[in-house]
Structures are given as structure tokens and as C-alpha cells.
OpenMM code with the backbone's topology and positions (N, CA, C; nanometers):
from openmm import Vec3, app, unit

residues = "MET LYS THR ASN LEU THR ALA LEU PHE LYS ASN ARG PRO PRO TRP GLN THR ARG GLU ALA ALA GLN GLU ALA LEU GLU ASP TRP ASN ILE PHE LEU LEU GLN PRO PHE SER MET PHE VAL TYR GLU ASN LYS LYS PHE VAL LYS LEU PRO ASP ASP GLU ARG GLY GLN PHE TYR SER HIS ASP SER TYR LEU PHE VAL ALA ARG TYR LEU LEU PRO SER GLU ASP GLU SER MET ASP ASN SER GLU LEU GLU ASP GLU ILE LYS ASP SER ASP THR GLU ARG ILE VAL TYR PHE TRP GLN GLY ARG ASN ALA ASN ASN THR ALA TRP LEU SER PHE ASN PHE THR PHE LYS GLN GLU LEU ILE ASP VAL LEU GLY ASP PHE GLU ILE ILE GLN LEU ILE GLN GLN GLN GLU ASN GLN ARG PHE MET ALA HIS PHE ASN ARG LYS PHE ILE ILE HIS ASN GLY LYS ARG ARG THR ALA ALA GLN ARG ILE GLN MET PRO ILE GLN ARG VAL MET ILE VAL GLU".split()
positions = [
    Vec3(-4.1672, -1.0211, 3.6951),
    Vec3(-4.0524, -1.0556, 3.6065),
    Vec3(-3.9522, -1.1358, 3.7041),
    Vec3(-3.8835, -1.2570, 3.6544),
    Vec3(-3.8051, -1.3342, 3.7221),
    Vec3(-3.6534, -1.3328, 3.6517),
    Vec3(-3.5656, -1.3195, 3.7361),
    Vec3(-3.4145, -1.3124, 3.6846),
    Vec3(-3.3455, -1.4432, 3.7431),
    Vec3(-3.2696, -1.4930, 3.6584),
    Vec3(-3.1842, -1.6048, 3.7026),
    Vec3(-3.0719, -1.5505, 3.7594),
    Vec3(-3.0263, -1.5647, 3.8938),
    Vec3(-2.9241, -1.5189, 3.9426),
    Vec3(-2.8183, -1.6193, 3.9846),
    Vec3(-2.8304, -1.7524, 3.9338),
    Vec3(-2.7404, -1.8619, 3.9731),
    Vec3(-2.5932, -1.8181, 3.9224),
    Vec3(-2.5769, -1.7502, 3.8160),
    Vec3(-2.4354, -1.7285, 3.7838),
    Vec3(-2.3614, -1.6389, 3.8751),
    Vec3(-2.4416, -1.5718, 3.9690),
    Vec3(-2.3764, -1.4748, 4.0678),
    Vec3(-2.3148, -1.5651, 4.1838),
    Vec3(-2.3831, -1.6770, 4.2033),
    Vec3(-2.3453, -1.7434, 4.3337),
    Vec3(-2.2727, -1.8776, 4.3008),
    Vec3(-2.2275, -1.9090, 4.1822),
    Vec3(-2.1588, -2.0215, 4.1404),
    Vec3(-2.0089, -1.9988, 4.2029),
    Vec3(-1.9539, -2.1030, 4.2457),
    Vec3(-1.8245, -2.0969, 4.2803),
    Vec3(-1.7264, -2.0578, 4.1567),
    Vec3(-1.6193, -1.9857, 4.1958),
    Vec3(-1.5219, -1.9513, 4.0781),
    Vec3(-1.4406, -2.0580, 4.0597),
    Vec3(-1.3918, -2.0565, 3.9291),
    Vec3(-1.2957, -2.1688, 3.8878),
    Vec3(-1.1636, -2.1434, 3.9759),
    Vec3(-1.0907, -2.2656, 3.9972),
    Vec3(-0.9651, -2.2457, 4.0754),
    Vec3(-0.8795, -2.1773, 4.0072),
    Vec3(-0.7855, -2.1066, 4.0846),
    Vec3(-0.6647, -2.0276, 4.0327),
    Vec3(-0.5629, -2.1337, 3.9686),
    Vec3(-0.5127, -2.0769, 3.8662),
    Vec3(-0.3870, -2.1528, 3.8008),
    Vec3(-0.2640, -2.1602, 3.9052),
    Vec3(-0.2030, -2.2735, 3.9230),
    Vec3(-0.0853, -2.2771, 4.0071),
    Vec3(0.0338, -2.1963, 3.9455),
    Vec3(0.1226, -2.1533, 4.0381),
    Vec3(0.2358, -2.0750, 3.9671),
    Vec3(0.3161, -2.1662, 3.8771),
    Vec3(0.3241, -2.2901, 3.8997),
    Vec3(0.3996, -2.3746, 3.8038),
    Vec3(0.3234, -2.3984, 3.6805),
    Vec3(0.1854, -2.4047, 3.6900),
    Vec3(0.1256, -2.4197, 3.5548),
    Vec3(0.1254, -2.2964, 3.4852),
    Vec3(0.1215, -2.1700, 3.5487),
    Vec3(0.1262, -2.0479, 3.4837),
    Vec3(0.2626, -2.0264, 3.4201),
    Vec3(0.3718, -2.0632, 3.4757),
    Vec3(0.5196, -2.0680, 3.4334),
    Vec3(0.5205, -2.1554, 3.3067),
    Vec3(0.4558, -2.2676, 3.3125),
    Vec3(0.4710, -2.3592, 3.2031),
    Vec3(0.3993, -2.3041, 3.0832),
    Vec3(0.2957, -2.2359, 3.0882),
    Vec3(0.2082, -2.1682, 2.9953),
    Vec3(0.2936, -2.0632, 2.9372),
    Vec3(0.3540, -1.9846, 3.0284),
    Vec3(0.4376, -1.8683, 2.9588),
    Vec3(0.5428, -1.9388, 2.8776),
    Vec3(0.6197, -2.0455, 2.9027),
    Vec3(0.7234, -2.1070, 2.8323),
    Vec3(0.6614, -2.1597, 2.7076),
    Vec3(0.5451, -2.2102, 2.7144),
    Vec3(0.4781, -2.2623, 2.5884),
    Vec3(0.4362, -2.1568, 2.4804),
    Vec3(0.4015, -2.0253, 2.5310),
    Vec3(0.3728, -1.9353, 2.4441),
    Vec3(0.4764, -1.8562, 2.3836),
    Vec3(0.6023, -1.8638, 2.4670),
    Vec3(0.7208, -1.7899, 2.4137),
    Vec3(0.8071, -1.8803, 2.3324),
    Vec3(0.7799, -2.0212, 2.3216),
    Vec3(0.8847, -2.0935, 2.2572),
    Vec3(0.8796, -2.0914, 2.1121),
    Vec3(0.7504, -2.0327, 2.0392),
    Vec3(0.7438, -2.0068, 1.9046),
    Vec3(0.7727, -1.8649, 1.8664),
    Vec3(0.8072, -1.7738, 1.9702),
    Vec3(0.8425, -1.6476, 1.9104),
    Vec3(0.9966, -1.6510, 1.8735),
    Vec3(1.0011, -1.6066, 1.7496),
    Vec3(1.1309, -1.6213, 1.6914),
    Vec3(1.2365, -1.4990, 1.7298),
    Vec3(1.1894, -1.3893, 1.7629),
    Vec3(1.2798, -1.2795, 1.7975),
    Vec3(1.2119, -1.1858, 1.8762),
    Vec3(1.2688, -1.1060, 1.9453),
    Vec3(1.1975, -1.0078, 2.0464),
    Vec3(1.1145, -0.9194, 1.9610),
    Vec3(0.9944, -0.8674, 2.0237),
    Vec3(0.9049, -0.7745, 1.9753),
    Vec3(0.9821, -0.6556, 1.9060),
    Vec3(0.9240, -0.5905, 1.7925),
    Vec3(0.9540, -0.4671, 1.7497),
    Vec3(0.8383, -0.3787, 1.8190),
    Vec3(0.8934, -0.2892, 1.8946),
    Vec3(0.7807, -0.2060, 1.9737),
    Vec3(0.7914, -0.0601, 1.9238),
    Vec3(0.6682, 0.0004, 1.9127),
    Vec3(0.6313, 0.1125, 1.8648),
    Vec3(0.5299, 0.1849, 1.9628),
    Vec3(0.5501, 0.3310, 1.9869),
    Vec3(0.4563, 0.4074, 2.0549),
    Vec3(0.3961, 0.5120, 1.9600),
    Vec3(0.2810, 0.5543, 1.9710),
    Vec3(0.2222, 0.6638, 1.8936),
    Vec3(0.2490, 0.7824, 1.9592),
    Vec3(0.3274, 0.8714, 1.9017),
    Vec3(0.3800, 0.9894, 1.9544),
    Vec3(0.3914, 1.0964, 1.8490),
    Vec3(0.3222, 1.2265, 1.8720),
    Vec3(0.3418, 1.3269, 1.7664),
    Vec3(0.2791, 1.2918, 1.6275),
    Vec3(0.1836, 1.2153, 1.6163),
    Vec3(0.1031, 1.1749, 1.5144),
    Vec3(0.1740, 1.0870, 1.4225),
    Vec3(0.2618, 0.9984, 1.4759),
    Vec3(0.3400, 0.8908, 1.4034),
    Vec3(0.3944, 0.7901, 1.4999),
    Vec3(0.4150, 0.6732, 1.4630),
    Vec3(0.4677, 0.5680, 1.5477),
    Vec3(0.6190, 0.5643, 1.5465),
    Vec3(0.6800, 0.5900, 1.6675),
    Vec3(0.8194, 0.5982, 1.6932),
    Vec3(0.8724, 0.4721, 1.7630),
    Vec3(1.0013, 0.4279, 1.7424),
    Vec3(1.0395, 0.3085, 1.8182),
    Vec3(1.0538, 0.3206, 1.9573),
    Vec3(1.0037, 0.2289, 2.0293),
    Vec3(1.0019, 0.2530, 2.1841),
    Vec3(1.1377, 0.1755, 2.2345),
    Vec3(1.2192, 0.2442, 2.3206),
    Vec3(1.3387, 0.1898, 2.3791),
    Vec3(1.3170, 0.0647, 2.4619),
    Vec3(1.4200, -0.0151, 2.4512),
    Vec3(1.4069, -0.1487, 2.5218),
    Vec3(1.3881, -0.1430, 2.6535),
    Vec3(1.4390, -0.0221, 2.7253),
    Vec3(1.4225, -0.0190, 2.8728),
    Vec3(1.2711, 0.0077, 2.9082),
    Vec3(1.1769, 0.0437, 2.8257),
    Vec3(1.0494, 0.0703, 2.8503),
    Vec3(0.9518, -0.0502, 2.8086),
    Vec3(1.0167, -0.1652, 2.7877),
    Vec3(0.9432, -0.2974, 2.7550),
    Vec3(0.8611, -0.3272, 2.8742),
    Vec3(0.7268, -0.3495, 2.8495),
    Vec3(0.6347, -0.3965, 2.9549),
    Vec3(0.5861, -0.2737, 3.0312),
    Vec3(0.6100, -0.1565, 3.0025),
    Vec3(0.5596, -0.0445, 3.0670),
    Vec3(0.4506, 0.0304, 2.9760),
    Vec3(0.3288, 0.0456, 3.0195),
    Vec3(0.2289, 0.1081, 2.9326),
    Vec3(0.1587, 0.2299, 2.9957),
    Vec3(0.1199, 0.3216, 2.9252),
    Vec3(0.0558, 0.4420, 2.9818),
    Vec3(-0.1093, 0.4377, 2.9219),
    Vec3(-0.1764, 0.4816, 3.0227),
    Vec3(-0.3280, 0.4738, 2.9875),
    Vec3(-0.3785, 0.5642, 2.8580),
    Vec3(-0.2948, 0.6742, 2.8568),
    Vec3(-0.3317, 0.7552, 2.7513),
    Vec3(-0.2576, 0.7557, 2.6261),
    Vec3(-0.1800, 0.6333, 2.6043),
    Vec3(-0.1194, 0.6026, 2.4756),
    Vec3(-0.1562, 0.4862, 2.4121),
    Vec3(-0.0973, 0.4616, 2.2839),
    Vec3(-0.1198, 0.3517, 2.2150),
    Vec3(0.0087, 0.2989, 2.1698),
    Vec3(0.0157, 0.1667, 2.1628),
    Vec3(0.1367, 0.1051, 2.1269),
    Vec3(0.1217, 0.0012, 2.0197),
    Vec3(0.2322, -0.0383, 1.9484),
    Vec3(0.2232, -0.1293, 1.8522),
    Vec3(0.3474, -0.2382, 1.8594),
    Vec3(0.2978, -0.3509, 1.8550),
    Vec3(0.4148, -0.4484, 1.8764),
    Vec3(0.4127, -0.5517, 1.7466),
    Vec3(0.5128, -0.5828, 1.6936),
    Vec3(0.5314, -0.6597, 1.5768),
    Vec3(0.5973, -0.7958, 1.6245),
    Vec3(0.5250, -0.9162, 1.6205),
    Vec3(0.5889, -1.0363, 1.6568),
    Vec3(0.6035, -1.1388, 1.5278),
    Vec3(0.7014, -1.2140, 1.5516),
    Vec3(0.7074, -1.3202, 1.4442),
    Vec3(0.7218, -1.4457, 1.4981),
    Vec3(0.6362, -1.5509, 1.4751),
    Vec3(0.6167, -1.6623, 1.5360),
    Vec3(0.6454, -1.7898, 1.4245),
    Vec3(0.7014, -1.8976, 1.4782),
    Vec3(0.7327, -1.9891, 1.4019),
    Vec3(0.6055, -2.0968, 1.4100),
    Vec3(0.5646, -2.1334, 1.3041),
    Vec3(0.4487, -2.2187, 1.2921),
    Vec3(0.4845, -2.3730, 1.3319),
    Vec3(0.3988, -2.4327, 1.4299),
    Vec3(0.4464, -2.5637, 1.4723),
    Vec3(0.4491, -2.6607, 1.3463),
    Vec3(0.5542, -2.7346, 1.3385),
    Vec3(0.5622, -2.8230, 1.2320),
    Vec3(0.5273, -2.9803, 1.2713),
    Vec3(0.5027, -3.0510, 1.1716),
    Vec3(0.4791, -3.1891, 1.2032),
    Vec3(0.5895, -3.2761, 1.2291),
    Vec3(0.7114, -3.2300, 1.1752),
    Vec3(0.8437, -3.3022, 1.2101),
    Vec3(0.8908, -3.2655, 1.3302),
    Vec3(0.8878, -3.3336, 1.4279),
    Vec3(0.9389, -3.3109, 1.5704),
    Vec3(1.0800, -3.3691, 1.5840),
    Vec3(1.1319, -3.4134, 1.4836),
    Vec3(1.2894, -3.4866, 1.4891),
    Vec3(1.3913, -3.3656, 1.4979),
    Vec3(1.3673, -3.2433, 1.4261),
    Vec3(1.4579, -3.1562, 1.4099),
    Vec3(1.4864, -3.0902, 1.5468),
    Vec3(1.6127, -3.0709, 1.5687),
    Vec3(1.6705, -2.9841, 1.6926),
    Vec3(1.6769, -2.8368, 1.6534),
    Vec3(1.7036, -2.7514, 1.7731),
    Vec3(1.6811, -2.6200, 1.7443),
    Vec3(1.7791, -2.5564, 1.6454),
    Vec3(1.9054, -2.6181, 1.6500),
    Vec3(2.0132, -2.5735, 1.5578),
    Vec3(1.9703, -2.5836, 1.3960),
    Vec3(1.9117, -2.7087, 1.3798),
    Vec3(1.8611, -2.7236, 1.2300),
    Vec3(1.7392, -2.6383, 1.2095),
    Vec3(1.6615, -2.6236, 1.2983),
    Vec3(1.5623, -2.5372, 1.2906),
    Vec3(1.5746, -2.3987, 1.2572),
    Vec3(1.6858, -2.3438, 1.3284),
    Vec3(1.7097, -2.1831, 1.2881),
    Vec3(1.7699, -2.1813, 1.1422),
    Vec3(1.8358, -2.2906, 1.0953),
    Vec3(1.9002, -2.2799, 0.9727),
    Vec3(1.7997, -2.2853, 0.8470),
    Vec3(1.6784, -2.3679, 0.8773),
    Vec3(1.5763, -2.3760, 0.7728),
    Vec3(1.4585, -2.2988, 0.7913),
    Vec3(1.4535, -2.2009, 0.8587),
    Vec3(1.3413, -2.1237, 0.8785),
    Vec3(1.3130, -2.0328, 0.7472),
    Vec3(1.1859, -2.0607, 0.6877),
    Vec3(1.1539, -1.9875, 0.5695),
    Vec3(1.0275, -1.9072, 0.6151),
    Vec3(0.9963, -1.8071, 0.5248),
    Vec3(0.8756, -1.7110, 0.5568),
    Vec3(0.7456, -1.7843, 0.5445),
    Vec3(0.7383, -1.8889, 0.4774),
    Vec3(0.6155, -1.9820, 0.4709),
    Vec3(0.6062, -2.0557, 0.6022),
    Vec3(0.7133, -2.0583, 0.6803),
    Vec3(0.7168, -2.1394, 0.8152),
    Vec3(0.6818, -2.0435, 0.9249),
    Vec3(0.6587, -1.9172, 0.8971),
    Vec3(0.6413, -1.8097, 1.0196),
    Vec3(0.5105, -1.7423, 0.9936),
    Vec3(0.4615, -1.6909, 1.0954),
    Vec3(0.3362, -1.6012, 1.1108),
    Vec3(0.3634, -1.4842, 1.1738),
    Vec3(0.3353, -1.3790, 1.1186),
    Vec3(0.3417, -1.2496, 1.1851),
    Vec3(0.2157, -1.1861, 1.2307),
    Vec3(0.2273, -1.1402, 1.3644),
    Vec3(0.1093, -1.0783, 1.4248),
    Vec3(0.1445, -0.9340, 1.4620),
    Vec3(0.0601, -0.8463, 1.4406),
    Vec3(0.0783, -0.7155, 1.4887),
    Vec3(-0.0206, -0.6879, 1.5957),
    Vec3(0.0366, -0.6654, 1.7233),
    Vec3(-0.0592, -0.6322, 1.8189),
    Vec3(-0.0807, -0.4939, 1.8459),
    Vec3(-0.1876, -0.4292, 1.8396),
    Vec3(-0.2186, -0.2902, 1.8713),
    Vec3(-0.2815, -0.2789, 1.9974),
    Vec3(-0.2164, -0.2231, 2.1002),
    Vec3(-0.2569, -0.1974, 2.2354),
    Vec3(-0.3010, -0.0515, 2.2589),
    Vec3(-0.4222, -0.0284, 2.3100),
    Vec3(-0.4602, 0.1078, 2.3417),
    Vec3(-0.5045, 0.1266, 2.4576),
    Vec3(-0.4658, 0.2254, 2.5238),
    Vec3(-0.4986, 0.2551, 2.6738),
    Vec3(-0.6485, 0.2966, 2.6778),
    Vec3(-0.6810, 0.2749, 2.8136),
    Vec3(-0.8205, 0.3106, 2.8334),
    Vec3(-0.8529, 0.4611, 2.7914),
    Vec3(-0.7748, 0.5391, 2.8240),
    Vec3(-0.7865, 0.7012, 2.7993),
    Vec3(-0.7420, 0.7342, 2.6727),
    Vec3(-0.6777, 0.6620, 2.5966),
    Vec3(-0.6277, 0.6991, 2.4699),
    Vec3(-0.7313, 0.7308, 2.3630),
    Vec3(-0.7123, 0.8243, 2.2765),
    Vec3(-0.8025, 0.8570, 2.1826),
    Vec3(-0.7897, 0.7712, 2.0519),
    Vec3(-0.8807, 0.7648, 1.9697),
    Vec3(-0.8715, 0.6846, 1.8578),
    Vec3(-0.7968, 0.7186, 1.7211),
    Vec3(-0.7134, 0.8343, 1.7358),
    Vec3(-0.6315, 0.8702, 1.6239),
    Vec3(-0.5355, 0.7868, 1.6060),
    Vec3(-0.4684, 0.7179, 1.7024),
    Vec3(-0.3557, 0.6247, 1.6751),
    Vec3(-0.4054, 0.4954, 1.6003),
    Vec3(-0.5247, 0.4533, 1.6218),
    Vec3(-0.5890, 0.3352, 1.5527),
    Vec3(-0.6170, 0.3724, 1.4136),
    Vec3(-0.6711, 0.5085, 1.3977),
    Vec3(-0.6930, 0.5522, 1.2470),
    Vec3(-0.5669, 0.5651, 1.1801),
    Vec3(-0.4646, 0.6263, 1.2456),
    Vec3(-0.3467, 0.6465, 1.1838),
    Vec3(-0.2737, 0.5232, 1.1299),
    Vec3(-0.2781, 0.4100, 1.2114),
    Vec3(-0.2286, 0.2975, 1.1994),
    Vec3(-0.3035, 0.2316, 1.0603),
    Vec3(-0.4310, 0.2216, 1.0657),
    Vec3(-0.5086, 0.1750, 0.9677),
    Vec3(-0.4875, 0.2344, 0.8337),
    Vec3(-0.4809, 0.3657, 0.8292),
    Vec3(-0.4838, 0.4392, 0.7031),
    Vec3(-0.3469, 0.4723, 0.6652),
    Vec3(-0.2289, 0.4555, 0.7190),
    Vec3(-0.1142, 0.5028, 0.6792),
    Vec3(0.0108, 0.3896, 0.7152),
    Vec3(0.0246, 0.3673, 0.8325),
    Vec3(0.1324, 0.2806, 0.8806),
    Vec3(0.1133, 0.1465, 0.8501),
    Vec3(-0.0115, 0.0930, 0.8355),
    Vec3(-0.0367, -0.0426, 0.8043),
    Vec3(0.0140, -0.0733, 0.6613),
    Vec3(0.0060, 0.0104, 0.5669),
    Vec3(0.0515, -0.0105, 0.4357),
    Vec3(0.1993, -0.0234, 0.4330),
    Vec3(0.2622, 0.0707, 0.5026),
    Vec3(0.4175, 0.0670, 0.5246),
    Vec3(0.4491, -0.0695, 0.5834),
    Vec3(0.3787, -0.1201, 0.6792),
    Vec3(0.4189, -0.2586, 0.7390),
    Vec3(0.3865, -0.3744, 0.6333),
    Vec3(0.2804, -0.3555, 0.5592),
    Vec3(0.2565, -0.4525, 0.4580),
    Vec3(0.3756, -0.4554, 0.3671),
    Vec3(0.4306, -0.3390, 0.3236),
    Vec3(0.5432, -0.3367, 0.2173),
    Vec3(0.6616, -0.4035, 0.2835),
    Vec3(0.6865, -0.3956, 0.4060),
    Vec3(0.8074, -0.4364, 0.4693),
    Vec3(0.7881, -0.5823, 0.4981),
    Vec3(0.6770, -0.6105, 0.5767),
    Vec3(0.6638, -0.7478, 0.6369),
    Vec3(0.5857, -0.8496, 0.5464),
    Vec3(0.5108, -0.7925, 0.4551),
    Vec3(0.4117, -0.8875, 0.3808),
    Vec3(0.2957, -0.8971, 0.4581),
    Vec3(0.2413, -1.0229, 0.4508),
    Vec3(0.1124, -1.0441, 0.5137),
    Vec3(0.0971, -1.0696, 0.6630),
    Vec3(0.0287, -1.0092, 0.7411),
    Vec3(0.0304, -1.0370, 0.8842),
    Vec3(-0.1218, -1.0228, 0.9429),
    Vec3(-0.1373, -1.0742, 1.0642),
    Vec3(-0.2465, -1.0479, 1.1242),
    Vec3(-0.2497, -0.9331, 1.2202),
    Vec3(-0.3729, -0.8765, 1.2410),
    Vec3(-0.3694, -0.7658, 1.3414),
    Vec3(-0.4572, -0.7963, 1.4626),
    Vec3(-0.4233, -0.7837, 1.5844),
    Vec3(-0.4902, -0.8023, 1.7010),
    Vec3(-0.5083, -0.6768, 1.7730),
    Vec3(-0.6380, -0.6202, 1.7839),
    Vec3(-0.6341, -0.5003, 1.8649),
    Vec3(-0.6745, -0.5255, 2.0107),
    Vec3(-0.6026, -0.4681, 2.0978),
    Vec3(-0.6027, -0.5092, 2.2365),
    Vec3(-0.6373, -0.3702, 2.3043),
    Vec3(-0.7346, -0.3680, 2.4101),
    Vec3(-0.7652, -0.2582, 2.4825),
    Vec3(-0.7236, -0.2959, 2.6268),
    Vec3(-0.6784, -0.1784, 2.6976),
    Vec3(-0.6286, -0.1934, 2.8369),
    Vec3(-0.7263, -0.2838, 2.9120),
    Vec3(-0.6763, -0.3674, 2.9912),
    Vec3(-0.7349, -0.4576, 3.0817),
    Vec3(-0.8003, -0.5698, 3.0141),
    Vec3(-0.7900, -0.5697, 2.8906),
    Vec3(-0.8637, -0.6909, 2.8187),
    Vec3(-0.7444, -0.7631, 2.7291),
    Vec3(-0.6265, -0.7548, 2.7724),
    Vec3(-0.5263, -0.8351, 2.6950),
    Vec3(-0.5132, -0.9795, 2.7039),
    Vec3(-0.4856, -1.0438, 2.5921),
    Vec3(-0.4897, -1.1958, 2.5916),
    Vec3(-0.3609, -1.2295, 2.6676),
    Vec3(-0.3591, -1.3659, 2.7110),
    Vec3(-0.2634, -1.4156, 2.7914),
    Vec3(-0.1367, -1.4433, 2.7113),
    Vec3(-0.1575, -1.4753, 2.5772),
    Vec3(-0.0451, -1.5005, 2.4876),
    Vec3(0.0341, -1.3745, 2.4664),
    Vec3(-0.0278, -1.2606, 2.4556),
    Vec3(0.0524, -1.1281, 2.4447),
    Vec3(0.1046, -1.0691, 2.5847),
    Vec3(0.0469, -1.1036, 2.6892),
    Vec3(0.1143, -1.0628, 2.8249),
    Vec3(0.2303, -1.1687, 2.8386),
    Vec3(0.2162, -1.2954, 2.7899),
    Vec3(0.3378, -1.3866, 2.8207),
    Vec3(0.4732, -1.3308, 2.7718),
    Vec3(0.4766, -1.2470, 2.6692),
    Vec3(0.5919, -1.2112, 2.5980),
    Vec3(0.6542, -1.1028, 2.6958),
    Vec3(0.6087, -1.0476, 2.8026),
    Vec3(0.6763, -0.9574, 2.8770),
    Vec3(0.7343, -1.0058, 3.0145),
    Vec3(0.7512, -1.1426, 3.0287),
    Vec3(0.8106, -1.2103, 3.1333),
    Vec3(0.7699, -1.1555, 3.2665),
    Vec3(0.6365, -1.1423, 3.2978),
    Vec3(0.5745, -1.1077, 3.4261),
    Vec3(0.6175, -0.9568, 3.4609),
    Vec3(0.6645, -0.8845, 3.3615),
    Vec3(0.6869, -0.7449, 3.3872),
    Vec3(0.5617, -0.6621, 3.3061),
    Vec3(0.4456, -0.6261, 3.3269),
    Vec3(0.3500, -0.5695, 3.2653),
    Vec3(0.2933, -0.4715, 3.3660),
    Vec3(0.3327, -0.3386, 3.3340),
    Vec3(0.2896, -0.2352, 3.4214),
    Vec3(0.2107, -0.1357, 3.3440),
    Vec3(0.0986, -0.0871, 3.3964),
    Vec3(0.0132, 0.0054, 3.3244),
    Vec3(0.0259, 0.1364, 3.4153),
    Vec3(0.0804, 0.2400, 3.3688),
    Vec3(0.0826, 0.3686, 3.4338),
    Vec3(-0.0261, 0.4493, 3.3958),
    Vec3(-0.0712, 0.5456, 3.4929),
    Vec3(-0.1863, 0.6375, 3.4722),
    Vec3(-0.1330, 0.7612, 3.4053),
    Vec3(-0.1751, 0.8074, 3.2917),
    Vec3(-0.1336, 0.9172, 3.2339),
    Vec3(-0.0783, 0.9072, 3.0880),
    Vec3(0.0099, 0.9917, 3.0513),
    Vec3(0.0651, 0.9852, 2.9239),
    Vec3(0.2252, 0.9618, 2.9366),
    Vec3(0.2856, 0.9043, 2.8506),
    Vec3(0.4287, 0.8745, 2.8372),
    Vec3(0.5056, 1.0034, 2.8156),
    Vec3(0.6086, 1.0283, 2.8763),
    Vec3(0.6774, 1.1503, 2.8545),
    Vec3(0.7722, 1.1334, 2.7324),
    Vec3(0.7938, 1.2342, 2.6580),
    Vec3(0.8816, 1.2470, 2.5268),
    Vec3(1.0229, 1.2268, 2.5743),
    Vec3(1.1106, 1.2197, 2.4786),
    Vec3(1.2480, 1.2083, 2.5105),
    Vec3(1.2921, 1.3364, 2.5676),
    Vec3(1.2444, 1.4473, 2.5215),
    Vec3(1.3002, 1.5820, 2.5736),
    Vec3(1.2584, 1.6006, 2.7068),
    Vec3(1.1329, 1.5524, 2.7419),
    Vec3(1.0817, 1.5610, 2.8788),
    Vec3(1.1557, 1.4812, 2.9690),
    Vec3(1.2080, 1.3628, 2.9245),
    Vec3(1.2826, 1.2597, 3.0180),
    Vec3(1.4102, 1.3265, 3.0435),
    Vec3(1.4721, 1.3957, 2.9513),
    Vec3(1.6125, 1.4559, 2.9676),
    Vec3(1.5921, 1.5623, 3.0711),
    Vec3(1.4916, 1.6554, 3.0401),
    Vec3(1.4695, 1.7689, 3.1167),
    Vec3(1.4548, 1.7549, 3.2694),
    Vec3(1.3578, 1.6502, 3.3009),
    Vec3(1.3222, 1.6246, 3.4378),
    Vec3(1.3143, 1.4659, 3.4497),
    Vec3(1.4109, 1.4033, 3.5218),
    Vec3(1.3930, 1.2540, 3.5308),
    Vec3(1.2871, 1.2253, 3.6417),
    Vec3(1.2267, 1.1031, 3.6276),
    Vec3(1.1211, 1.0618, 3.7088),
    Vec3(1.1672, 1.0462, 3.8513),
    Vec3(1.0933, 1.1027, 3.9485),
    Vec3(1.1097, 1.0887, 4.0893),
    Vec3(1.0445, 0.9771, 4.1312),
    Vec3(1.1150, 0.8767, 4.2153),
    Vec3(1.0559, 0.7661, 4.2761),
    Vec3(1.0925, 0.7570, 4.4191),
    Vec3(0.9966, 0.6994, 4.4819),
    Vec3(1.0190, 0.6806, 4.6381),
    Vec3(1.0666, 0.5381, 4.6640),
    Vec3(1.1679, 0.5224, 4.7212),
    Vec3(1.2168, 0.3790, 4.7563),
    Vec3(1.1985, 0.3610, 4.9120),
    Vec3(1.1538, 0.2409, 4.9283),
    Vec3(1.1358, 0.2009, 5.0673),
    Vec3(1.2395, 0.0965, 5.0934),
    Vec3(1.3208, 0.1220, 5.1969),
    Vec3(1.4420, 0.0234, 5.2240),
    Vec3(1.4102, -0.0287, 5.3659),
    Vec3(1.4003, -0.1463, 5.3763),
    Vec3(1.3899, -0.2011, 5.5040),
    Vec3(1.5205, -0.2662, 5.5700),
] * unit.nanometer
topology = app.Topology()
chain = topology.addChain("A")
for resn in residues:
    res = topology.addResidue(resn, chain)
    for name in ("N", "CA", "C"):
        topology.addAtom(name, app.Element.getBySymbol(name[0]), res)
């Protein structure tokens, strides 16, 4: 039996430069109309995530992000002030990102599909669902966190737990 091992010894593609990465981030964020609506699956329901926890994920939890994008138009002559006045629902696209941690169970995904999805359809109308799994996120999703994307091991603490015992951190000052 012969095995082709050439893929193992090929040179890796070159890394993207910092400037190119920053430009890509700006390109992906330019069509985002408003900040994400962020939810976390907690106590068998989706609850709104505080803004100070934006970009912080836990491997035992599942998160839901609702994004509204402006579809690129053929008319490039409009400036941003005219654009904001003339935005219609037909000119926008809604995407719901469902992020699931590596150690999270599937009850959040099932709960979303069978209950919360219908509530979102009633509120938002038609939207696309993109399911993301930890360490397999696409770059467009990650671009919306402005290079602040942290995955913690474990489960997110509830509001009562955060009030009871604040997180202890070690600070190194040089």
C-alpha cells in the first residue's frame, strides 16, 4: 500500500500581513449596520449578554448573535448620510450566528431550533442561520469583535455568582 505524503511536506501559505488583516476587518465591518444583539443560553433560555462580556466566550456555553448587514448596492454615488436615511428592509440581510463551545451540550441548539427560532422569525422576519463551533469560527464573525476574542475554559458564571464572588485576577506589573 502506497500513501501520498506530499501534502505533509508542502510549504505553508504565507501569513497575512498586519495591514492586510486590518483592511479585511474594516471591509467586513463596513456593512454591519448596528452592533450585535448578543444572547447566552442560561437556565434553559436565551438571555441578553451584557456589553462588557462582548468577545468573551466559555467552552461549556452556547451563544447567539443577531447581525444586520447592508447589502452592497450598485449605486456607489450615495454618501453615508444619504445611505442611513434610505435603508429599507429589502436592502438588508440578517444573519444569526449560533456559537457553541467545544464542551457545551446540544440542548441550546435544540432549544434554539424548536422555540427561540420561531420567536426570532416573528420579530426579525427572514434570516440566515450560521452554526459555529469553537475553534472553527469564520473570519467574518471574528472580525466583529475588534481583535478581542477570548475563549475561557469552563462555564460562564450567572449574575448571582458574579455578585457573590468577583473574579480574581493576577496582574503582573513591570
